[in-house]
C-alpha positions in Angstrom: 12.0 259.7 35.6 8.0 258.3 36.8 8.1 255.5 34.8 10.0 252.5 33.3 10.1 249.9 29.9 8.7 247.4 32.1 5.1 249.7 33.0 5.0 251.0 29.8 4.8 247.3 28.2 3.1 245.1 31.0 0.1 248.0 30.2 0.3 248.1 26.1 0.2 244.5 27.3 -2.7 244.7 29.1 -4.8 246.5 26.4 -4.3 244.5 24.1 -1.5 247.5 21.8 0.8 245.6 19.6 4.0 247.0 21.6 7.2 246.0 19.5 10.0 244.1 20.7 11.6 243.3 16.9 14.9 244.9 15.9 16.9 248.0 16.3 15.3 250.2 16.9 11.0 249.6 16.3 9.5 252.3 18.6 7.4 252.0 21.7 6.1 256.2 21.1 4.0 256.6 24.7 1.9 259.7 25.8 0.9 259.3 29.4 -2.2 261.8 30.3 -2.0 262.7 34.1 -4.6 261.1 35.8 -4.7 263.6 38.4 -5.4 266.1 37.0 -9.4 264.3 35.6 -10.6 266.8 33.9 -9.3 269.9 35.1 -8.5 272.5 32.3 -4.4 272.9 34.3 -2.8 274.7 31.2 1.3 273.5 32.7 2.9 271.1 30.6 2.0 267.7 33.3 2.4 265.0 31.4 4.4 262.4 29.9 6.2 261.8 27.2 7.8 258.3 26.1 9.4 255.2 23.6 10.8 251.6 24.7 13.7 250.6 21.7 16.2 248.0 22.0 19.4 249.3 21.2 22.2 246.4 20.4 19.5 244.0 21.6 19.5 246.2 24.6 16.1 248.3 26.2 16.3 251.7 26.4 13.7 253.7 27.9 12.6 257.4 27.8 10.4 260.0 29.1 10.3 263.5 29.3 7.3 266.4 30.4 4.9 267.8 27.7 1.9 268.0 27.5 -1.0 265.7 26.0 -3.8 268.2 25.7 -5.0 271.3 23.8 -5.2 274.9 25.6 -7.9 275.6 23.9 -10.5 273.0 23.6 -10.3 272.8 19.8 -9.4 269.1 19.7 -8.5 266.5 23.3 -6.8 263.5 21.6 -8.5 260.2 23.1 -6.9 257.6 25.0 -5.6 254.3 22.6 -3.2 253.5 20.3 -3.3 254.4 16.4 -1.6 252.5 13.3 0.5 254.0 11.7 -0.5 257.3 12.3 2.2 260.0 12.2 4.9 260.5 9.6 7.9 262.6 9.6 7.0 266.3 7.9 7.5 270.2 9.0 5.2 270.7 11.8 3.4 274.0 10.0 5.8 274.4 7.3 8.6 275.0 9.6 11.0 272.2 11.6 11.1 268.5 11.2 8.2 266.7 14.1 6.5 264.1 13.6 2.7 265.0 11.4 -0.6 263.6 11.8 -1.2 260.8 8.3 -4.3 259.2 9.4 -7.5 260.5 11.4 -7.4 260.2 16.1 -10.4 260.7 17.3 -10.4 263.2 19.2 -12.8 265.8 21.9 -14.0 268.9 20.8 -14.3 271.3 23.9 -15.4 275.1 23.1 -15.9 275.9 25.8 -13.1 275.6 28.0 -13.8 278.6 30.3 -16.0 276.1 33.0 -12.6 274.7 33.2 -13.3 271.7 32.4 -12.9 269.0 29.4 -16.2 267.8 28.1 -15.8 264.1 26.9 -19.1 263.2 25.8 -18.7 263.9 22.2 -16.4 262.1 19.9 -15.0 262.7 16.5 -12.5 261.2 13.7 -10.8 263.8 12.6 -7.4 264.6 10.2 -6.4 267.9 12.0 -3.3 268.1 11.8 -2.0 266.2 14.9 1.3 266.5 15.2 3.9 265.4 18.0 6.5 268.6 18.1 7.9 271.2 21.1 7.1 274.2 22.6 10.3 276.5 23.3 12.4 276.1 25.3 11.2 275.4 28.6 7.4 276.3 28.5 5.8 276.8 31.8 2.4 276.8 30.0 0.4 275.0 27.2 -1.8 278.4 26.4 -2.0 277.8 22.4 1.1 275.8 22.1 -1.1 273.0 21.4 -4.9 272.8 19.4 -4.9 268.9 20.5 -0.7 268.0 19.1 1.4 267.0 21.2 3.8 268.8 22.5 7.1 268.6 23.9 7.5 270.8 27.2 11.5 271.8 26.2 13.2 271.7 23.1 16.2 270.0 23.5 13.6 267.3 24.8 11.9 267.0 21.4 15.5 267.1 19.6 17.0 263.8 21.5 13.6 262.1 20.6 13.6 263.5 16.8 17.4 262.1 17.1 16.4 258.3 17.5 13.2 259.2 15.1 15.4 259.4 12.8 17.8 256.3 13.9 14.7 254.3 13.2 13.9 255.9 9.8 16.4 253.0 7.8 16.0 250.4 9.4 11.0 250.9 9.5 10.2 253.7 7.3 8.8 257.1 7.9 5.2 256.1 9.4 4.5 255.5 13.3 3.2 254.7 15.9 0.9 256.8 18.2 -0.3 255.2 21.8 -1.9 258.0 24.7 -2.8 255.8 28.2 -3.2 256.9 31.8 -1.1 257.2 34.2 -4.3 255.1 35.5 -3.2 252.7 33.8 -0.3 251.8 34.3 -1.0 251.7 37.8 -3.3 249.2 37.5 -1.5 247.0 34.6 1.4 247.0 37.6 -1.0 245.9 40.7 1.0 243.0 42.3 -3.0 240.2 42.1 -3.1 238.9 45.6 
């Protein structure tokens, strides 16, 4: 595990984002973009998807490899908190996933051939950016993501969706998603000297 619940909590609070602490299965779904890659296109699952929540009054934290970056330039989610932005639905009509239900801010870069992401223009889009899975254990992003947040391993995604299902009876089918940079965690958790 690279991070932990307390680091995620401190980072979100440091950025003045909501962090859900009340009740069982009140989920904090947080994607973490790998700051070590900068704006370089890696086509790798080198980011993390995390979830923090209370179960029987005790904090639970899980973390899985994913990508928060596209493989084709169509859209790249801007870091931020997107309140009530996802709901349960079918990804491409095939299987249950979290589907975008409110506008998200994205960068658009149609020329990834230069090997870097262009972050000069931001768009508000409702473009079907979902949280879903790749293959059994995918090695490259390629077309798995056209702006979606994608789990590297389907088994990890299945585990994630079981937690989502446990939350629904208590909190409904609408979820907040937060995307941060791994550097944000380091800054928020550095002791002040």
